[in-house]
C-alpha positions in Angstrom: -8.4 9.5 30.2 -5.2 7.6 30.3 -2.7 7.9 27.5 -1.4 4.7 25.9 2.2 4.5 24.8 2.4 4.6 21.0 5.0 4.9 18.3 5.7 8.4 16.9 4.2 7.5 13.5 1.3 9.8 12.8 -1.9 8.7 11.0 -4.5 11.3 9.9 -8.0 10.6 11.2 -11.2 12.4 10.2 -13.6 12.5 13.1 -17.2 13.2 12.1 -19.8 13.6 14.9 -22.4 16.2 15.7 -21.8 16.0 19.4 -19.3 18.8 20.1 -18.4 17.6 23.6 -17.5 14.1 22.3 -15.6 15.5 19.4 -13.4 17.6 21.7 -12.8 14.7 24.1 -11.8 12.3 21.3 -9.7 14.9 19.5 -7.6 15.6 22.6 -7.3 11.9 23.5 -6.3 10.8 20.0 -3.9 13.7 19.6 -2.2 12.7 22.9 -1.8 9.3 21.3 0.1 10.7 18.3 -2.7 10.9 15.8 -3.4 13.9 13.7 -7.2 14.6 14.0 -9.4 16.7 11.7 -13.0 17.2 13.0 -16.3 17.8 11.2 -19.7 18.2 12.7 -21.7 16.8 9.8 -21.5 15.0 6.5 -21.4 18.2 4.5 -18.3 19.5 6.3 -16.7 16.0 6.1 -17.1 16.0 2.3 -15.2 19.3 2.1 -12.3 17.9 4.1 -12.3 14.7 2.0 -11.8 16.9 -1.1 -8.8 18.6 0.5 -7.0 15.9 2.6 -6.1 12.3 2.2 -7.1 10.5 5.5 -5.8 7.2 6.9 -9.1 6.5 8.6 -12.6 7.9 9.3 -14.4 7.8 12.7 -18.0 8.4 11.7 -21.1 8.9 13.8 -24.2 7.2 12.4 -27.0 9.4 13.7 -26.3 13.0 12.4 -28.6 15.7 11.2 -28.8 15.8 7.4 -26.6 13.1 5.8 -26.3 10.1 8.1 -23.1 8.1 8.7 -24.5 5.2 6.8 -25.4 7.4 3.8 -21.9 9.0 3.8 -20.3 5.5 4.0 -22.3 4.3 1.1 -21.3 7.4 -0.9 -17.6 7.0 -0.1 -17.5 3.3 -0.9 -18.3 4.0 -4.5 -14.8 5.4 -5.0 -12.8 5.4 -1.8 -11.4 2.5 0.3 -10.4 4.5 3.3 -11.1 2.5 6.5 -14.3 3.6 8.3 -15.2 2.9 11.9 -18.8 3.7 12.7 -19.8 5.2 16.1 -23.4 5.0 17.2 -25.7 4.9 20.2 -27.8 2.2 18.4 -26.9 -1.3 19.6 -29.3 -3.5 17.6 -27.6 -6.3 15.6 -29.6 -5.2 12.5 -28.1 -1.7 12.7 -24.6 -3.1 13.0 -25.1 -5.5 10.1 -26.5 -2.6 8.0 -23.4 -0.5 8.7 -21.0 -3.3 7.8 -22.9 -4.2 4.7 -22.7 -0.6 3.5 -18.9 -1.0 3.6 -17.7 0.1 7.1 -14.7 -1.8 8.5 -15.9 -1.8 12.1 -18.7 -0.7 14.4 -18.5 0.6 18.0 -21.5 1.3 20.1 -21.7 4.4 22.4 -20.9 4.8 25.2 -17.4 3.2 24.8 -14.1 3.3 26.6 -11.6 5.5 24.8 -8.9 2.7 25.2 -11.2 0.3 23.3 -11.6 2.8 20.5 -7.8 3.3 20.3 -7.2 -0.4 20.1 -9.8 -0.8 17.3 -8.2 2.0 15.4 -4.8 0.5 15.7 -6.0 -3.0 14.7 -7.7 -1.6 11.5 -4.7 0.5 10.5 -2.4 -2.5 11.2 -4.5 -4.7 8.9 -4.6 -2.1 6.2 -0.8 -1.8 6.3 -0.4 -5.5 5.9 -2.9 -5.7 3.0 -1.1 -2.9 1.2 2.4 -4.3 1.6 4.0 -5.0 -1.8 4.6 -8.6 -2.7 7.4 -10.2 -4.7 7.1 -10.3 -8.5 4.3 -7.7 -8.5 1.7 -10.3 -7.5 -0.8 -7.7 -6.4 -2.3 -5.1 -8.7 -4.3 -2.2 -7.3 -7.0 -0.2 -9.0 -9.6 1.9 -7.3 -10.6 0.1 -4.1 -9.6 -3.3 -5.5 -6.6 -5.6 -5.3 -6.1 -8.3 -7.9 -4.0 -11.2 -6.7 -2.4 -12.7 -9.8 -1.4 -15.9 -7.9 -4.8 -16.9 -6.7 -7.0 -15.1 -9.3 -8.9 -13.5 -6.4 -10.2 -10.0 -6.6 -10.2 -8.2 -3.2 -12.2 -5.2 -2.1 -11.2 -4.6 1.5 -11.3 -8.1 3.2 -13.9 -9.4 0.8 -12.6 -11.8 -2.0 -14.2 -12.6 -5.3 -13.1 -15.6 -7.3 -12.7 -15.0 -11.0 -13.3 -17.6 -13.7 -10.3 -18.6 -15.9 -11.5 -16.4 -18.8 -12.3 -13.4 -16.5 -8.8 -13.8 -14.9 -7.1 -14.0 -18.3 -8.9 -10.8 -19.5 -8.1 -8.9 -16.3 -4.5 -10.0 -16.5 -4.3 -8.5 -20.0 -5.6 -5.1 -18.7 -3.2 -5.3 -15.7 -0.3 -5.8 -18.1 -1.3 -2.7 -20.1 -3.1 -0.3 -17.7 -4.6 2.7 -19.4 -4.1 1.1 -22.9 -7.0 0.3 -25.2 -7.3 -3.4 -26.0 -9.4 -4.5 -28.9 -11.7 -7.5 -29.1 -9.0 -9.2 -31.3 -6.4 -8.5 -28.6 -8.5 -10.1 -25.9 -9.7 -13.1 -28.0 -6.1 -14.0 -28.8 -5.1 -14.5 -25.1 -4.2 -17.9 -23.8 -6.9 -19.5 -21.6 -9.7 -17.1 -22.5 -11.5 -19.8 -24.5 -13.6 -17.1 -26.2 -13.8 -15.5 -29.6 -14.4 -11.9 -30.6 -18.2 -12.4 -30.6 -18.2 -13.5 -26.9 -15.7 -11.0 -25.6 -18.5 -8.5 -24.8 -20.2 -11.2 -22.7 -17.0 -11.8 -20.7 -16.5 -8.1 -20.2 -20.1 -7.7 -18.9 -19.5 -10.5 -16.4 -16.3 -9.0 -15.3 -17.9 -5.6 -14.8 -20.5 -7.2 -12.5 -17.6 -8.1 -10.2 -15.7 -4.8 -10.2 -18.2 -2.1 -10.9 -20.8 -0.6 -8.5 -23.0 0.1 -11.5 -22.0 -2.1 -14.5 -24.2 0.1 -16.8 -22.0 3.1 -16.0 -18.5 1.6 -15.5 -15.8 3.6 -13.8 -12.9 1.2 -14.3 -13.5 -1.1 -17.2 -14.6 1.4 -19.9 -15.7 1.0 -23.5 -13.9 3.0 -26.1 -16.4 3.1 -29.0 -15.1 1.5 -32.2 -11.7 0.5 -30.6 -12.2 -1.8 -27.6 -11.8 -1.5 -23.8 -9.5 0.1 -21.3 -8.8 -0.3 -17.6 -8.8 3.0 -15.8 -6.7 2.7 -12.6 -6.5 6.3 -11.4 -10.1 6.9 -10.4 
């Protein structure tokens, strides 16, 4: 395998594949191209590494014994926005769509050229770096896997954008201005542009949760503090 010239900047990649021969080949190739590589043979071992290390990207085989790559991707996307590139011998369009809908960033069918894999990795990492660049005047606010663009009122999860209504945007801006602080219904109803009163704040909160929570009935980010109001949790 031919080594491609790269910058000395090291990114940490988690490689998950039950094929030991392929794991060893990819580990050597990526290491030669200045990546730090941690290998796991299945989803159980991958979860252990994910509890210990923070990775810049995951290369994940789809067809593995036990937990599949699709199932692990779905699990991770509930709380982790790390880029995921799925590797699989399945080449049907439905399989690719299923992987992408689950939350993967890209999909590469086996067999593949190592150079193509390297280029895809670099493209994904470059895109993530651009997306995470700070903007002037704190125009982007990050919480969990989301980015809230205060200029456009767009809520991003990866490359997917969700448009907020004027009231939803005003409420989210209030939480962004006071992350981790409890805001009462009175606080939220007195905001400019909400066009709601204390009796309808709960309805607006419910609508906003549908856009930012994987399970609105059990919110991780926009939580209710009984008898006091709501709080935006940003460190989950």
